[in-house]
N, C-alpha and C positions, 0 to 999 in steps of 0.2 A: 504493499500500499504506500502510495506517495504521500508524505506529510502535507498538512495544510500549509498554505502560503508559499508552497514551492512554485516558482515561476519557470515554465517550460516553453521553449520555442520549438515548433515543428514546421519545417519546410516541406513542400510537397504534400500538404495535409488534406487536400481535397479529395483524395480517393486512394485506393490501394493500401500500401504499407503505412502511408502517412495517416490515413483515416483510421485504420485499425489501431495504430499507436495511440492517436488522440483518444479514442473511445476507451481503450484499456487504461490509459493513465488518468482519465477523468475520474475524479473523486472529490468529495465535499472539501471546499476551500482551496483546491488546487487551482493555480492560474495557468491557463493554456493559451498561448499566443499562436494562432493558426495562420500560416502563410502559404500562398500558392497564387496563381495568376487570376483565378476566377472568384470574384466575391460571392457570386450566387451559390457556387459549390461549397465554399467555405462556410457560408451561412447555414447550410444544411448540416454540416458537421458540427458547427458550434451549437446549434439547437440540440443535437443528440447528446453532446457532451454535458450541456447544461442539465439534462435529465438525470445525470449522475451526480449533480451537485457542484460540478466544476464552474469556475469563473472563466469566461472566454473573451478573448479579443481577436477579431479578424482583421488581418493586415494584408491586403492584396499585394503580392511581391513577385517580381521577376528576379530570381536569384542570379541571372546573368548580368544584371545591373547592380554594380557595387554600390552606388549611392542609395538605390532602393533597399538594399540589404542593411546598409547603415541606419536608414530610417526605421526599418523593422527592429533593429536592435534598440534604438532609442524609445520606440513605442513599447517594447517589451519591458525595458527597464522602468519606464514611467508606470506601466501596469503593475510591476513588481516592487513598487516603492523604492526604486534605485537600483534593484539587484535583478540579475538573471541567474538562475541556478543550473539549468540544463538547456543546452542547444542541441537539437537533432537535425543534423544535415541529411536530408532524405530526397529532395526533389531530384528527379532524373528523367531522361528521355533517351530515345534511341533512333537510329536510322539504319535500315537494312538495305543492302544492294552491293553490286560490284563497286570496288573503291573508286575507280576512275569514271564510273557511269553514275555515281552519286554526286550531286552538285556540291562543290566545295563550300558553298554557304551552309549546306546541311551539315557537313563535317565540322565546320566552325561552330555552329550552333550547339551541336552535341557536346563538344569540348567546353563551350562557355557554360552551359547549364551543369554538366556532370562534374567537371573539374574546377573551373573557375567559380562556379556557384558555391562550392564547399570552401574554397579559399576565401571567397567573399564572407561567407558565414563566420568562419574562424577569425578573420581579420576584424570583423565588426564586434564580436562578442568578447574577445580576449582581453581588451582593456577593462571590461567590467569584471571578468574573472580575476584579473590581477589585482584590481583595486579591492575586491572582496577578500582575495586570498584563497577562494574556492570556486569550483565550477566543474561541470561535466560536459564534455563535447563528444557527442555520439555521431559517428559517420557510418551511414548505411551504404555500404559499397556494393559488392557482388562477387560471386565466385569467379566472374569474369575478370577480376583483378589478378587471378592466378592462372587462368586458362583462356587463351586468346580466342576470340570468335571471328572466324572468316566471314566475310560479307557484312561485318559490323566493325570495321577497322577503327573508326573514330571512337566508337563505344569502348572498345578494347583499350585504346589510347587513353581515354579518360579514366577508366577504372584502374589500369596499371599506374597511371599518374597519381591517383588517390593514395595508393600504397606508399609511394615515395613522399607525398605531402604529409601524410599522417606520421610516418616514422621519423621524418625530419623534424616535424613540429613537436613530436613527443619528446625527442632528444633535447630540443631547445628548451622546452618547458620543464625539464626534469628537476630543476632546482625549485620549481613551484609545487611543493608536495601537496598542496590542497586542490591542484588542478589536474583533472584526469582526461584522457582521450581514449575511447574504446571504439574499435571498428567492427561492424557487423558484416559477415560475408554470407549472404542468403544464396541458396540454390535457385532454381527457376520458380518463381512465385506467381500465383494465380491472381494477377491484377489486371485492370484495363490497359495497362501500358502496351501490350502487344497490339491491341486494337488501335490505340491512339498514336503510336509511333509512326515515323516516316517509312514508307515502303517504296523502294525503287527497283524491286525485282520483277515486277509484273506478274508476281504469283501471290496468291492468298497466304497470309502468314498465320501460323498457329504456334501456340506455346509447346515446346517439347516436353513430353512426359519423362519422369514423374514431375508433377507440379505441386508446390506446397501451398498450404493455406497462409495468407498474409498475416493472420493472427499469431502464427508461430514466430514470425519476425518481431512483432509487436511485443510478445512475451520475452524474447531475447533482449530487446531493448529495455524492458522493465527489469530484467535480471542484471543487465549491464549497469544500469543506474544504481541498483542496490549493492553491487559487488564492488568493493573498493580496490580489488586487485585486477579487475577486468582490463585487458588491453585489446583482445580480439575474441570474437565469438563466431562460430560457423553454424549455419542453419541448414540442415538437410544432409544426407549422406552423399548426394551427387556432388555437392561442393567439395566435400572432403576427398572423394575419389578423383575428381577432376584435378584438384590441386596436387595430389599425389602423383597421378599419371604424368601431368605436365612437368612436374619437378624431376622425375626420374627418366622419362623417355620423351622429351619435348617434340622431337621430329616425328615420331610415330603418332603422338597425340594429335599433332596438327594434320597429319594425312588422314587419320580417322575422322576428325571433326570435319574437315573439308568434304570428305566423301559423304558423310551423313547429310550435310547441308545440300550438296548437289543432288543426292538421291532424292531428298524431299522436294527440291525445286523441280526435279524432273517429272514428278507426278502430282504436284499441286495444281489447284485449279487457277486459271487466269484471274488477275485482279488489277484494277487501275493503279497507275502510278500515283502516289499521293505524298504530300508533305506531313500528313496527319496533323497532330497539334504541336509540331516542332517549332513553328514560328508564332502561332496564335492558338490560344486555348479556346476551342469551340466545342469541346465535348458536352453533350446535353445533360449528362448525369454525373454523379460522384459516388459510384459504388466502391465497396472494399474489393469484392471479387470480380474476376474477369470472365468467369464461366468456363475456364479452360480445363478444370479437373474432370469435366464430363467428356471432353474431346480434346485432341492435340494433334500436332503435326507429326513429329518423329515418334515412332511407336515405343512402347515400353521395352519391347525387345531390343531396339537400338540403344535405349538408355541402359538396359542391363548389360549389353556388350561393353559399353564404356566402364561400368562398375567392375565387370569381370576382368577387363583388360587391366584396370588399375590394380586389382587384387593380384593379377598375374605378374605385374611389374614388381609389386612388393615381394611376392614369393621368390622371383628370380634374384632380387637384390639380396634377400635373406640367405638364399642358397649360396650366392657369391661370397657373402660374409663368412659363412661356415667353411668354405673351401679355402679362404685366405687364412 
């Protein structure tokens, strides 16, 4: 349970993981500052959080805009009587397509939101944390920070970049014993993001199974806030397997991943080229779930192959250690 008067900022709070987190953290007296681009969607989430007794403030924010994020921090501090206790960097977006056939403006936007948006958040909140002597920065990253995704190069670049940003910042802040940074690495999560992202493949995109409930990530965030030793947390076995496989046999993992993507594109139904909500947020609703757990693109068999491959890699490595 989050203590009363705790002030928490959540970016990307209008749907998916962000909304699930807001609703889980909502409790009597907790002050939630909800940020995303669409006020109408945030208002829906705020009303739901108030049902649990939380105090809420809606601050429409584009995290790609550093000044807007500074304004968000100021609004949160005002709401929190001068203090911000927890900042959750969560806003994210993706673009799928062959690298050189995807508009460079789309690549730029993915990096601005996914990487620079997190830097903007940390840059805006750290002066408050330092002044207070305490604070928790949660970064919702992705298992894509450990395992690259072909046909989503800018997404992979942003997620790999987040690892470096967080590790360097954690080292820099190590003398501030009251300030913590914890990174969350989810597997594939059942959110509206797959439907809302940019698609330049000409094929209908679906989430690859197994797909996990966004509420599992929200629960991990809650545990990370409560655990004073947390620096990293993984959600879902796929994330663990992908990290292991790519760490031990990166070339093989890349080939398998590319083959799976191309196999899927070869049989997927045609779909219009679209920017999705990459540049403007026009999604009509704000659900937590994307509906992908009932259907998906890459089969469970393909996902299982990845897990088995990772296990095989681990077995080979252990055998080599014994022979040595």
